[in-house]
C-alpha positions as CSV (number, residue, x, y, z in Angstrom):
1,X,23.4,-52.0,-95.5
2,X,20.3,-51.9,-97.5
3,X,17.3,-54.3,-96.1
4,X,14.9,-54.8,-98.1
5,X,11.4,-56.9,-98.3
6,X,11.1,-57.4,-101.7
7,X,10.5,-61.2,-102.4
8,X,10.3,-60.6,-106.0
9,X,13.6,-60.1,-106.1
10,X,15.6,-63.4,-107.1
11,X,18.3,-65.0,-104.5
12,X,21.7,-65.0,-106.6
13,X,21.8,-68.8,-105.3
14,X,18.8,-69.6,-107.1
15,X,18.6,-72.2,-109.9
16,X,18.8,-70.9,-113.4
17,X,16.7,-73.3,-114.9
18,X,13.9,-72.5,-117.6
19,X,11.5,-72.8,-114.8
20,X,13.1,-70.4,-112.7
21,X,14.0,-67.9,-115.6
22,X,10.5,-67.9,-116.6
23,X,9.5,-67.0,-112.9
24,X,11.7,-64.1,-112.8
25,X,10.7,-63.0,-116.1
26,X,7.1,-63.6,-114.8
27,X,7.5,-61.5,-111.8
28,X,9.4,-58.4,-113.7
29,X,6.3,-58.5,-116.2
30,X,4.1,-58.1,-113.5
31,X,5.8,-55.7,-111.7
32,X,6.0,-53.2,-114.8
33,X,2.4,-54.0,-115.9
34,X,1.3,-52.9,-112.1
35,X,3.8,-50.0,-112.0
36,X,2.4,-48.8,-115.5
37,X,-1.3,-49.6,-114.0
38,X,-0.5,-47.2,-111.3
39,X,1.1,-44.4,-112.9
40,X,-1.2,-44.3,-116.1
41,X,-4.3,-44.9,-113.6
42,X,-3.6,-42.0,-111.6
43,X,-2.9,-40.0,-114.7
44,X,-6.2,-41.1,-115.8
45,X,-8.0,-40.5,-112.8
46,X,-6.7,-36.7,-112.2
47,X,-7.1,-36.0,-115.6
48,X,-10.8,-37.1,-115.9
49,X,-13.3,-34.2,-115.8
50,X,-10.5,-31.7,-115.4
51,X,-11.9,-28.7,-117.3
52,X,-15.1,-28.9,-114.6
53,X,-12.4,-26.5,-112.3
54,X,-12.5,-23.6,-114.4
55,X,-10.1,-21.2,-113.7
56,X,-10.0,-23.3,-110.2
57,X,-8.5,-20.3,-107.7
58,X,-9.3,-17.3,-109.9
59,X,-6.6,-15.7,-107.8
60,X,-3.4,-18.1,-109.2
61,X,-4.8,-18.2,-112.3
62,X,-4.7,-14.4,-113.0
63,X,-1.2,-14.5,-111.7
64,X,-0.5,-17.3,-114.1
65,X,-1.8,-15.6,-116.7
66,X,0.0,-12.4,-116.2
67,X,3.1,-14.4,-115.8
68,X,2.4,-15.6,-119.9
69,X,2.6,-12.2,-120.7
70,X,5.2,-10.2,-118.9
71,X,8.4,-11.6,-117.7
72,X,8.5,-9.4,-114.7
73,X,5.4,-10.6,-113.6
74,X,6.4,-14.5,-114.1
75,X,9.8,-13.8,-111.7
76,X,7.7,-11.7,-109.2
77,X,4.5,-13.3,-109.5
78,X,2.2,-10.5,-110.3
79,X,-1.5,-10.7,-110.3
80,X,-1.8,-8.4,-113.0
81,X,0.3,-8.0,-116.4
82,X,1.0,-4.3,-115.3
83,X,2.9,-5.2,-112.1
84,X,1.0,-3.2,-109.5
85,X,1.0,-6.4,-107.1
86,X,1.9,-9.9,-106.5
87,X,0.1,-12.9,-104.9
88,X,0.5,-13.4,-101.3
89,X,3.0,-16.1,-101.7
90,X,6.3,-16.4,-103.5
91,X,6.1,-17.5,-107.5
92,X,7.6,-20.8,-107.6
93,X,4.3,-22.7,-108.3
94,X,3.6,-20.1,-110.7
95,X,6.3,-20.6,-113.1
96,X,5.4,-23.7,-114.3
97,X,2.0,-23.1,-115.3
98,X,3.2,-19.8,-116.3
99,X,5.4,-21.4,-118.8
100,X,2.9,-23.8,-120.0
101,X,0.1,-20.8,-120.8
102,X,2.8,-19.0,-122.5
103,X,3.5,-22.3,-124.8
104,X,-0.4,-23.6,-124.7
105,X,-2.4,-20.6,-124.5
106,X,-4.7,-19.5,-121.7
107,X,-7.2,-22.2,-120.4
108,X,-8.1,-24.4,-118.0
109,X,-6.0,-27.2,-118.8
110,X,-2.6,-25.6,-119.6
111,X,-2.8,-24.1,-115.8
112,X,-3.9,-27.8,-114.6
113,X,-2.2,-30.2,-116.3
114,X,1.0,-29.1,-114.9
115,X,-0.7,-29.8,-111.4
116,X,-1.5,-32.9,-112.8
117,X,1.9,-34.0,-113.8
118,X,3.1,-33.0,-110.4
119,X,1.0,-35.4,-109.2
120,X,1.6,-38.4,-111.3
121,X,5.6,-37.8,-110.4
122,X,5.0,-37.0,-107.0
123,X,3.5,-41.2,-106.8
124,X,5.8,-42.1,-108.8
125,X,8.6,-40.5,-106.5
126,X,6.8,-42.0,-103.3
127,X,6.7,-45.8,-105.4
128,X,10.6,-45.8,-105.9
129,X,11.5,-44.3,-102.6
130,X,9.4,-47.1,-101.0
131,X,10.3,-49.7,-103.5
132,X,14.1,-49.5,-102.6
133,X,13.5,-50.4,-98.9
134,X,10.8,-52.6,-99.4
135,X,10.1,-54.0,-102.4
136,X,7.8,-53.2,-105.7
137,X,4.2,-54.3,-104.0
138,X,5.0,-51.8,-101.1
139,X,5.9,-49.2,-103.3
140,X,2.6,-49.9,-105.0
141,X,0.9,-49.8,-101.8
142,X,2.3,-46.4,-101.2
143,X,1.6,-44.7,-104.7
144,X,-1.9,-46.3,-104.3
145,X,-2.3,-44.4,-101.0
146,X,-1.0,-40.7,-101.8
147,X,-2.7,-41.2,-105.2
148,X,-6.5,-42.0,-103.5
149,X,-6.2,-39.5,-100.3
150,X,-8.8,-37.3,-101.0
151,X,-7.6,-34.0,-100.4
152,X,-3.9,-34.8,-102.3
153,X,-6.5,-35.8,-105.2
154,X,-7.9,-32.6,-104.9
155,X,-4.8,-30.7,-104.7
156,X,-3.3,-32.2,-107.7
157,X,-6.3,-30.9,-109.9
158,X,-6.0,-27.7,-108.7
159,X,-3.5,-24.5,-108.9
160,X,-2.8,-23.8,-105.7
161,X,0.6,-24.5,-104.3
162,X,0.5,-27.8,-102.6
163,X,1.1,-29.8,-105.6
164,X,4.6,-28.5,-106.2
165,X,5.2,-28.1,-102.6
166,X,4.6,-31.8,-102.0
167,X,6.9,-32.8,-104.8
168,X,9.6,-31.0,-103.4
169,X,9.0,-32.0,-100.3
170,X,9.0,-36.0,-101.1
171,X,12.1,-35.1,-103.1
172,X,13.8,-33.7,-100.1
173,X,12.8,-36.8,-98.4
174,X,14.4,-39.1,-101.6
175,X,17.8,-37.4,-101.5
176,X,17.7,-37.5,-97.7
177,X,17.6,-41.0,-97.8
178,X,20.3,-41.1,-100.4
179,X,22.2,-39.5,-97.9
180,X,22.0,-41.9,-95.0
181,X,22.7,-44.6,-97.3
182,X,25.7,-43.4,-99.1
183,X,27.0,-40.5,-96.8
184,X,27.7,-38.4,-99.8
185,X,27.5,-34.9,-98.9
186,X,26.3,-34.1,-102.4
187,X,22.6,-35.8,-101.5
188,X,22.5,-33.3,-98.2
189,X,23.3,-30.1,-100.8
190,X,20.2,-31.9,-102.9
191,X,18.1,-31.8,-99.5
192,X,19.0,-28.0,-99.2
193,X,18.1,-27.2,-102.7
194,X,14.5,-29.0,-102.8
195,X,13.6,-27.6,-99.2
196,X,14.7,-23.9,-100.7
197,X,12.5,-24.2,-103.4
198,X,10.2,-25.4,-101.5
199,X,10.3,-22.5,-99.7
200,X,9.6,-20.3,-102.8
201,X,6.4,-22.5,-103.3
202,X,5.2,-21.7,-99.9
203,X,7.4,-20.4,-97.6
204,X,7.7,-21.7,-93.8
205,X,5.0,-24.2,-94.4
206,X,8.3,-26.4,-96.0
207,X,10.0,-26.0,-92.6
208,X,7.7,-28.6,-91.1
209,X,9.6,-31.3,-92.7
210,X,13.6,-29.8,-91.8
211,X,13.5,-31.1,-88.4
212,X,12.5,-34.8,-89.9
213,X,15.3,-34.4,-92.4
214,X,17.9,-33.3,-89.6
215,X,16.9,-35.9,-86.8
216,X,17.1,-38.7,-89.5
217,X,20.6,-37.9,-90.9
218,X,22.1,-37.2,-87.6
219,X,20.5,-40.2,-85.9
220,X,21.1,-42.7,-88.7
221,X,23.9,-41.7,-91.2
222,X,27.3,-42.9,-91.5
223,X,30.7,-41.7,-90.0
224,X,31.0,-39.6,-86.9
225,X,28.2,-37.5,-85.5
226,X,30.5,-34.3,-85.9
227,X,31.0,-35.0,-89.4
228,X,27.4,-35.5,-89.6
229,X,26.5,-32.6,-88.1
230,X,28.7,-30.8,-90.4
231,X,27.4,-31.7,-93.5
232,X,23.8,-30.8,-91.9
233,X,25.2,-26.9,-92.1
234,X,26.2,-27.9,-95.6
235,X,22.4,-28.5,-96.5
236,X,21.7,-25.4,-94.5
237,X,23.8,-23.4,-96.6
238,X,22.3,-25.1,-99.6
239,X,18.5,-24.3,-98.5
240,X,19.6,-20.7,-97.6
241,X,21.0,-20.1,-101.4
242,X,18.2,-21.6,-103.5
243,X,15.7,-19.9,-101.4
244,X,17.9,-16.6,-100.5
245,X,19.0,-16.0,-104.5
246,X,14.9,-15.2,-105.2
247,X,14.7,-13.4,-101.9
248,X,17.8,-11.0,-101.9
249,X,16.5,-10.1,-105.7
250,X,13.2,-8.7,-104.6
251,X,14.9,-6.8,-101.3
252,X,17.6,-4.9,-104.0
253,X,15.1,-4.3,-106.6
254,X,13.8,-1.0,-106.4
255,X,10.6,-0.9,-105.2
256,X,9.3,1.6,-107.4
257,X,10.0,-0.2,-110.3
258,X,8.9,-4.0,-109.0
259,X,4.8,-5.1,-107.7
260,X,3.9,-4.4,-104.2
261,X,4.8,-7.6,-102.4
262,X,1.2,-9.0,-102.1
263,X,0.1,-9.9,-98.2
264,X,2.6,-7.4,-96.6
265,X,2.0,-3.9,-95.2
266,X,5.3,-2.5,-95.8
267,X,5.8,-3.7,-99.3
268,X,8.6,-6.4,-97.4
269,X,9.0,-10.0,-98.6
270,X,11.0,-10.6,-95.3
271,X,7.4,-9.2,-93.4
272,X,5.5,-11.6,-95.7
273,X,7.5,-14.4,-94.6
274,X,8.0,-14.0,-91.1
275,X,4.2,-12.3,-90.5
276,X,1.1,-13.1,-92.6
277,X,2.4,-16.4,-93.9
278,X,4.7,-17.1,-91.2
279,X,4.2,-16.8,-87.3
280,X,1.0,-15.2,-87.7
281,X,-0.3,-18.5,-89.1
282,X,0.5,-20.1,-85.6
283,X,-0.5,-17.2,-83.1
284,X,-3.8,-16.1,-85.1
285,X,-1.6,-12.2,-85.4
286,X,-2.1,-12.0,-89.0
287,X,-1.8,-8.4,-90.1
288,X,-3.7,-8.1,-93.2
289,X,-5.3,-10.6,-92.9
290,X,-9.6,-10.5,-93.2
291,X,-10.2,-9.3,-89.7
292,X,-7.8,-7.3,-87.2
293,X,-5.2,-9.4,-85.4
294,X,-7.0,-12.7,-87.7
295,X,-9.3,-13.5,-84.8
296,X,-12.3,-10.9,-84.1
297,X,-14.8,-9.7,-86.2
298,X,-14.7,-6.5,-88.0
299,X,-16.5,-3.5,-86.3
300,X,-19.4,-2.0,-88.4
301,X,-19.6,-4.3,-90.9
302,X,-20.7,-7.5,-89.1
303,X,-17.5,-9.1,-89.5
304,X,-16.0,-11.5,-91.3
305,X,-16.8,-13.9,-88.4
306,X,-20.3,-13.2,-88.8
307,X,-20.2,-13.7,-92.6
308,X,-18.4,-17.2,-92.3
309,X,-21.7,-17.9,-89.3
310,X,-19.1,-17.6,-86.3
311,X,-17.9,-15.3,-83.8
312,X,-14.1,-14.6,-82.7
313,X,-12.7,-15.9,-79.8
314,X,-15.4,-15.5,-77.6
315,X,-18.0,-17.1,-80.3
316,X,-19.5,-20.7,-79.9
317,X,-16.3,-22.2,-81.3
318,X,-13.9,-21.2,-78.8
319,X,-10.4,-21.2,-79.5
320,X,-8.9,-20.6,-83.1
321,X,-12.4,-18.1,-83.9
322,X,-13.7,-18.5,-87.2
323,X,-11.2,-21.0,-88.7
324,X,-12.1,-23.9,-86.5
325,X,-11.3,-25.0,-82.9
326,X,-7.5,-26.0,-82.4
327,X,-6.9,-28.6,-80.4
328,X,-5.1,-32.4,-80.5
329,X,-8.0,-34.0,-82.2
330,X,-8.6,-31.3,-85.3
331,X,-7.2,-33.4,-87.9
332,X,-10.1,-36.0,-86.9
333,X,-12.7,-33.3,-86.9
334,X,-15.6,-33.1,-89.8
335,X,-14.0,-30.5,-91.4
336,X,-10.6,-32.5,-91.9
337,X,-11.5,-35.9,-91.1
338,X,-12.6,-37.2,-94.7
339,X,-9.9,-35.0,-96.2
340,X,-7.1,-37.1,-95.2
341,X,-7.6,-39.0,-91.7
342,X,-8.7,-42.2,-93.2
343,X,-5.5,-44.2,-92.5
344,X,-3.6,-42.0,-89.6
345,X,-4.6,-44.3,-86.6
346,X,-3.8,-47.3,-88.9
347,X,-0.6,-45.8,-90.0
348,X,0.6,-44.7,-86.0
349,X,-0.2,-48.2,-84.8
350,X,1.6,-49.7,-87.6
351,X,4.6,-47.4,-88.0
352,X,5.3,-47.8,-83.8
353,X,4.9,-51.7,-84.1
354,X,7.4,-51.6,-87.1
355,X,10.1,-49.6,-85.3
356,X,9.8,-52.3,-82.1
357,X,10.6,-55.0,-84.6
358,X,13.4,-53.7,-86.5
359,X,14.6,-53.3,-82.6
360,X,18.2,-52.9,-82.0
361,X,19.2,-53.8,-85.7
362,X,22.2,-51.4,-87.4
363,X,22.1,-47.9,-86.4
364,X,22.1,-47.6,-90.3
365,X,19.4,-50.0,-90.8
366,X,17.5,-48.0,-93.8
367,X,13.8,-49.5,-93.0
368,X,14.3,-47.6,-89.4
369,X,15.4,-44.4,-91.3
370,X,12.5,-44.7,-93.8
371,X,9.8,-44.9,-91.0
372,X,11.5,-42.2,-88.7
373,X,11.7,-39.5,-91.4
374,X,8.1,-40.4,-92.5
375,X,7.0,-40.4,-89.0
376,X,8.4,-37.7,-88.1
377,X,7.1,-35.8,-90.8
378,X,3.4,-37.0,-90.1
379,X,3.7,-36.1,-86.3
380,X,5.3,-32.9,-86.5
381,X,2.8,-31.5,-89.4
382,X,-0.1,-32.8,-87.5
383,X,0.9,-31.3,-84.1
384,X,1.6,-27.8,-85.9
385,X,-1.6,-27.9,-87.9
386,X,-3.6,-28.9,-84.9
387,X,-2.7,-26.3,-82.9
388,X,-2.0,-23.2,-85.2
389,X,-4.4,-20.3,-84.6
390,X,-4.2,-18.4,-87.5
391,X,-5.9,-19.1,-90.9
392,X,-6.4,-22.7,-91.5
393,X,-8.3,-24.5,-94.5
394,X,-8.4,-27.9,-94.2
395,X,-6.7,-28.5,-97.9
396,X,-3.5,-27.6,-96.0
397,X,-3.8,-31.6,-94.8
398,X,-2.6,-32.4,-98.0
399,X,0.9,-31.9,-96.9
400,X,0.1,-35.0,-94.5
401,X,-0.4,-37.2,-97.5
402,X,3.0,-38.3,-98.4
403,X,3.8,-39.4,-94.7
404,X,0.4,-41.4,-94.4
405,X,1.1,-43.0,-97.3
406,X,4.7,-44.1,-96.7
407,X,4.1,-44.8,-92.9
408,X,1.2,-47.0,-93.6
409,X,3.0,-49.1,-96.5
410,X,6.3,-49.5,-94.6
411,X,5.0,-50.4,-91.2
412,X,2.6,-52.9,-92.9
413,X,5.8,-54.1,-94.6
414,X,7.7,-54.6,-91.6
415,X,4.9,-56.2,-89.9
416,X,3.6,-58.4,-92.6
417,X,7.0,-60.2,-92.8
418,X,7.3,-61.3,-89.5
419,X,3.7,-62.1,-89.2
420,X,4.9,-65.6,-87.8
421,X,4.6,-64.1,-84.3
422,X,1.0,-64.2,-83.4
423,X,1.6,-60.9,-81.3
424,X,2.2,-59.1,-84.8
425,X,-0.6,-60.7,-86.3
426,X,-2.7,-58.9,-83.4
427,X,-1.0,-55.6,-84.4
428,X,-2.3,-56.1,-88.2
429,X,-5.6,-57.3,-87.5
430,X,-6.0,-54.4,-85.2
431,X,-5.0,-51.9,-87.6
432,X,-7.3,-53.1,-90.0
433,X,-10.4,-53.3,-87.5
434,X,-9.3,-49.4,-86.7
435,X,-8.9,-48.6,-90.4
436,X,-12.4,-50.2,-91.0
437,X,-14.3,-48.6,-88.2
438,X,-12.8,-45.3,-88.8
439,X,-13.8,-45.5,-92.3
440,X,-17.3,-46.4,-90.9
441,X,-17.3,-43.4,-89.0
442,X,-16.2,-40.9,-91.6
443,X,-18.6,-42.4,-94.1
444,X,-21.2,-41.9,-91.9
445,X,-20.4,-38.1,-91.6
446,X,-22.3,-37.9,-95.1
447,X,-24.9,-40.3,-94.5
448,X,-26.2,-39.4,-98.1
449,X,-23.0,-40.4,-99.7
450,X,-23.3,-43.8,-100.8
451,X,-25.0,-44.8,-97.9
452,X,-24.6,-48.4,-98.1
453,X,-20.8,-48.0,-98.6
454,X,-19.9,-47.7,-95.0
455,X,-21.5,-51.2,-94.1
456,X,-19.7,-53.2,-96.5
457,X,-16.3,-51.5,-95.4
458,X,-17.0,-52.6,-91.9
459,X,-18.1,-56.4,-92.9
460,X,-14.9,-56.5,-95.0
461,X,-12.9,-54.6,-92.6
462,X,-13.7,-57.4,-89.8
463,X,-13.2,-60.3,-92.0
464,X,-10.2,-59.3,-93.0
465,X,-8.6,-58.3,-89.3
466,X,-10.3,-62.2,-88.8
467,X,-8.5,-63.8,-91.5
468,X,-5.2,-61.9,-90.9
469,X,-4.5,-63.5,-87.3
470,X,-4.3,-66.9,-88.8
471,X,-2.4,-65.1,-91.8
472,X,0.6,-67.7,-91.0
473,X,-1.0,-69.7,-94.0
474,X,0.0,-68.4,-97.3
475,X,-2.9,-68.3,-98.7
476,X,-5.3,-66.8,-95.8
477,X,-2.6,-64.6,-95.6
478,X,-3.0,-62.8,-99.4
479,X,-6.8,-63.1,-99.1
480,X,-6.4,-60.8,-95.6
481,X,-3.9,-58.5,-97.4
482,X,-6.3,-58.0,-100.4
483,X,-9.4,-57.2,-98.4
484,X,-7.4,-55.3,-96.1
485,X,-6.3,-52.8,-98.6
486,X,-10.1,-53.0,-100.1
487,X,-11.5,-51.7,-96.8
488,X,-9.1,-49.3,-96.0
489,X,-9.2,-47.6,-99.4
490,X,-13.0,-47.9,-100.3
491,X,-13.9,-44.5,-98.5
492,X,-10.9,-42.5,-99.7
493,X,-11.9,-43.9,-103.5
494,X,-15.6,-42.8,-103.3
495,X,-14.6,-39.5,-101.7
496,X,-11.9,-39.3,-104.1
497,X,-14.4,-39.8,-107.0
498,X,-16.8,-37.6,-105.5
499,X,-13.9,-35.1,-106.2
500,X,-13.2,-35.7,-109.3
501,X,-17.3,-35.5,-110.4
502,X,-17.6,-32.1,-108.7
503,X,-16.1,-28.8,-109.8
504,X,-13.8,-27.0,-107.7
505,X,-13.6,-23.2,-108.0
506,X,-12.5,-20.5,-105.4
507,X,-10.0,-20.0,-102.9
508,X,-11.6,-22.6,-99.9
509,X,-12.4,-25.6,-101.6
510,X,-12.8,-29.5,-99.8
511,X,-12.7,-32.8,-101.3
512,X,-15.9,-35.4,-101.5
513,X,-19.4,-34.7,-100.2
514,X,-21.0,-32.8,-97.6
515,X,-20.2,-33.3,-94.0
516,X,-22.3,-33.2,-91.4
517,X,-20.9,-31.2,-88.7
518,X,-18.3,-29.7,-91.1
519,X,-16.8,-25.9,-89.8
520,X,-15.1,-23.4,-91.5
521,X,-15.2,-20.5,-94.4
522,X,-16.2,-22.5,-97.0
523,X,-17.5,-25.1,-94.8
524,X,-20.8,-27.3,-95.5
525,X,-23.0,-27.6,-93.0
526,X,-21.5,-25.8,-89.5
527,X,-23.2,-23.9,-87.3
528,X,-24.8,-20.7,-88.9
529,X,-24.2,-21.4,-92.8
530,X,-26.5,-24.7,-93.6
531,X,-26.4,-23.7,-97.5
532,X,-26.8,-26.1,-100.0
533,X,-24.6,-29.1,-101.5
534,X,-21.4,-27.9,-101.3
535,X,-21.6,-24.2,-100.3
536,X,-22.4,-22.0,-97.4
537,X,-24.5,-18.8,-96.7
538,X,-23.2,-15.5,-98.0
539,X,-23.5,-12.0,-96.7
540,X,-26.8,-11.3,-94.8
541,X,-27.7,-15.4,-95.1
542,X,-28.2,-15.5,-98.2
543,X,-27.9,-18.8,-99.5
544,X,-25.4,-20.1,-102.4
545,X,-26.9,-21.7,-105.3
546,X,-27.8,-25.5,-105.8
547,X,-26.2,-28.2,-106.7
548,X,-24.9,-28.0,-110.6
549,X,-25.6,-24.5,-110.8
550,X,-23.5,-23.3,-113.7
551,X,-24.8,-19.9,-115.1
552,X,-23.0,-16.8,-115.5
553,X,-22.1,-16.0,-112.0
554,X,-22.5,-19.1,-110.5
555,X,-20.7,-21.9,-110.1
556,X,-20.6,-26.0,-109.2
557,X,-21.1,-28.0,-105.9
558,X,-18.6,-28.9,-103.5
559,X,-17.1,-24.9,-103.4
560,X,-17.5,-21.9,-101.5
561,X,-19.0,-18.8,-103.5
562,X,-20.8,-15.8,-103.6
563,X,-24.0,-15.1,-105.1
564,X,-24.5,-13.0,-107.8
565,X,-26.2,-13.4,-111.4
566,X,-25.0,-12.8,-114.7
567,X,-21.6,-10.6,-114.5
568,X,-21.9,-11.1,-111.2
569,X,-19.1,-10.1,-108.6
570,X,-16.7,-11.8,-107.0
571,X,-15.3,-11.6,-103.1
572,X,-12.9,-13.0,-100.8
573,X,-13.4,-16.5,-102.0
574,X,-14.4,-16.4,-105.5
575,X,-13.4,-15.0,-108.7
576,X,-16.1,-12.5,-111.0
577,X,-18.0,-14.2,-114.0
578,X,-18.5,-11.0,-116.3
579,X,-21.0,-11.4,-118.7
580,X,-20.7,-10.7,-122.6
581,X,-22.0,-7.3,-121.8
582,X,-19.5,-6.2,-119.5
583,X,-17.0,-7.8,-121.4
584,X,-17.9,-5.9,-124.5
585,X,-18.1,-2.6,-122.3
586,X,-14.4,-3.1,-120.4
587,X,-12.8,-3.7,-123.3
588,X,-13.6,-0.8,-125.4
589,X,-10.2,1.0,-125.8
590,X,-8.8,-1.0,-123.2
591,X,-5.6,-1.0,-125.2
592,X,-5.0,2.6,-124.4
593,X,-4.6,2.3,-120.8
594,X,-2.3,0.3,-118.7
595,X,-5.2,-0.9,-116.4
596,X,-8.2,-1.8,-118.1
597,X,-9.9,-1.5,-114.9
598,X,-9.5,-1.5,-111.1
599,X,-11.1,-3.6,-108.3
600,X,-11.2,-4.1,-104.6
601,X,-9.5,-7.5,-103.8
602,X,-7.4,-9.9,-105.8
603,X,-10.4,-12.1,-106.5
604,X,-12.6,-9.6,-107.8
605,X,-10.0,-8.3,-110.4
606,X,-9.1,-11.7,-111.5
607,X,-12.1,-12.8,-113.2
608,X,-12.5,-9.9,-115.5
609,X,-8.7,-9.9,-116.0
610,X,-8.8,-13.8,-117.4
611,X,-12.0,-13.2,-119.2
612,X,-10.8,-10.3,-121.2
613,X,-6.9,-10.8,-121.2
614,X,-6.0,-6.9,-120.3
615,X,-4.8,-5.8,-116.8
616,X,-7.0,-5.3,-113.8
617,X,-5.3,-3.4,-110.8
618,X,-6.3,-5.6,-107.8
619,X,-6.8,-3.0,-105.0
620,X,-5.1,-4.1,-101.9
621,X,-4.5,-7.8,-103.0
622,X,-5.9,-10.6,-101.8
623,X,-8.0,-9.3,-98.9
624,X,-8.5,-5.9,-99.9
625,X,-6.1,-4.7,-96.9
626,X,-2.8,-4.6,-98.2
627,X,-2.1,-0.7,-98.4
628,X,-1.7,-0.4,-102.6
629,X,-1.9,1.7,-104.1
630,X,-2.8,4.5,-101.9
631,X,-5.4,7.1,-102.4
632,X,-2.8,9.4,-103.1
633,X,-0.9,7.0,-105.8
634,X,-4.5,5.8,-107.5
635,X,-5.5,9.7,-107.9
636,X,-2.2,10.3,-109.6
637,X,-2.6,7.3,-112.0
638,X,-6.4,8.2,-112.5
639,X,-5.1,11.6,-113.8
640,X,-2.5,10.2,-115.8
641,X,-5.3,8.0,-117.9
642,X,-3.9,4.7,-116.8
643,X,-7.0,3.5,-115.6
644,X,-9.9,3.4,-117.5
645,X,-12.7,2.1,-115.1
646,X,-13.4,1.2,-111.6
647,X,-15.6,-1.6,-110.8
648,X,-17.9,-1.7,-107.8
649,X,-19.5,-4.2,-106.1
650,X,-17.1,-6.5,-104.9
651,X,-17.7,-8.6,-101.6
652,X,-13.9,-8.4,-100.7
653,X,-13.9,-7.1,-97.5
654,X,-12.3,-3.9,-97.9
655,X,-14.7,-1.6,-99.8
656,X,-17.7,-0.7,-97.5
657,X,-15.7,-1.9,-94.3
658,X,-16.3,0.9,-91.6
659,X,-12.2,1.2,-91.6
660,X,-11.9,4.4,-93.3
661,X,-8.0,4.5,-92.8
662,X,-7.8,1.7,-95.1
663,X,-6.8,2.8,-98.8
664,X,-9.0,0.7,-100.7
665,X,-11.7,2.1,-98.4
666,X,-10.7,5.5,-99.2
667,X,-10.0,4.9,-102.9
668,X,-13.9,3.3,-103.3
669,X,-14.9,6.5,-101.6
670,X,-13.4,8.7,-103.6
671,X,-14.5,7.0,-106.6
672,X,-18.5,6.8,-106.0
673,X,-18.0,10.7,-105.5
674,X,-16.2,12.1,-108.1
675,X,-17.3,9.7,-111.5
676,X,-19.8,9.0,-113.3
677,X,-21.1,5.7,-113.4
678,X,-23.3,3.1,-115.4
679,X,-24.9,-0.5,-114.0
680,X,-24.0,-3.3,-116.3
681,X,-26.0,-6.7,-115.2
682,X,-26.3,-5.5,-111.6
683,X,-22.8,-4.4,-111.5
684,X,-21.8,-0.7,-110.7
685,X,-18.7,0.4,-113.2
686,X,-17.3,4.2,-113.0
687,X,-15.5,5.5,-115.9
688,X,-12.4,7.1,-114.5
689,X,-12.2,9.1,-117.5
690,X,-15.3,11.1,-117.1
691,X,-15.7,13.0,-113.8
692,X,-19.1,14.1,-112.4
693,X,-20.0,17.6,-113.5
């Protein structure tokens, strides 16, 4: 039932003489060496210069630190060891690095190496899946493309949930194809388990691959369709159990003895799932986002939209407001193009041509199932990302990388096998030219970045396409294929090398060099935010620090950041960096308090917690907009001597805003009116044990 394109596999009827045995041994040796080169090379690339990312996303790093010290914080995904509030995602992506930190201690490597290992595992698994249906070298190509897609390389070196999410999604496709091949229900149960844990990683985003998985098994699985439908319900049950046990535990756990569910307004994981992390991402109505409804500006404070250099829906960008414009070509715009789009057009052309070539073969042909499941993953995710009106960051496009790699490799393999047909060679040539031309365009958006490379890509691509038309001759075909790979991957490789060489820190990051016209929070060169390389203008149009700025309170290029000197505050997008004097001040008698300090917003609090090792309460969660704690609850904790300091000066959208009904704003006002303060390296700290006279 399995159709393979593995030309390296010897036939059972092949002669068993010494020469044949030698060829087989050489082939096996080359396969093992090439696979080792792929995996070891990926590991070295991802580990190289890893510590440059520091705490990476300090929002998650603080939660990892908390989980390494408190099992309750580990289970719930709390932002602080004292369990005041959770991060705004389920905790699965925090569990593995939390264990790593518990074993190896808190440092950048113990947080980020698990992400690297997940990346290598994802490349290996995609190779294994592709090799089974198309042969070794096609599997190598799929793994290589996944490893070099700039956004996936970046996220496999970062501590956002994407690394674990991508690995689980690839594993779900692997189990689905095993189910199509064997018809055994245990594989569908495993599909449900992988998707369920994907839900515990990033909630509804994993659901984007459920339709491709279900359609593929229902269309191409063995036996009758009614039985296949019933087996899919079994997979659904496994998915519900795999995700539901944790959700049920959170819902049944007494709210008084667990942390507040970050990102929710009513302390509910179901609200978080369906609202802020669910349908709100699609329609833009995200309660608790950085702006009312997730769209227009905040009245009276300049508004986050103004802060990012853009207005709301009626502003210069139109639909989508501050998160960029929605539409069919969103994945190809400057903000996303260099992250993921290098081979998307080529993949679509090759995938369609391959399905045509497979034609009316058996319904259970596994090559067709492979192309359909990955192709639907690519198309459905692209459509959702292109039209979602809520919060959207360019690094979300990492979810497209496995599908792009698989469709390009699988589609090319099917076409290559039938290259004796002229029209197939023309399709192969066209796909190469498309990749080269599109690579030329994408590299042209960064005119100062390796300026000669774009011309090399277009020249090599044109030559490779021309040779491909004559690829019915073996030696010309091999040369054309080699040049095609070089032309298609030169641009992504250059972007990935730049990513590895550049510090990536904060909540919004992008792979590769500065891109002209890039838009969005953290964008580099978008309207209204022309800062230096890798950054954007902060409040009041203050430019960020220049390339290579690595002093206290500053961060390197390639990341969104806030201005600030030694001991400077953090804010919505980046963690704080306390000075030695600030650490010395905060840690005196810290062990006598449940929370060493409190600050508005998780990123403001995270830097102080990471540097001192003591709990810092993030008032209002990530955005400073969650109603936890209330003013009354905070006053009670202060009266009970459980919080020592309040750190002011954060640039989250909680304090200093005009929304006086917001608990974080009320707390900040109450503290400033009632407690004495001191200023250390430009940051004001209130002593909650020293009320004003």
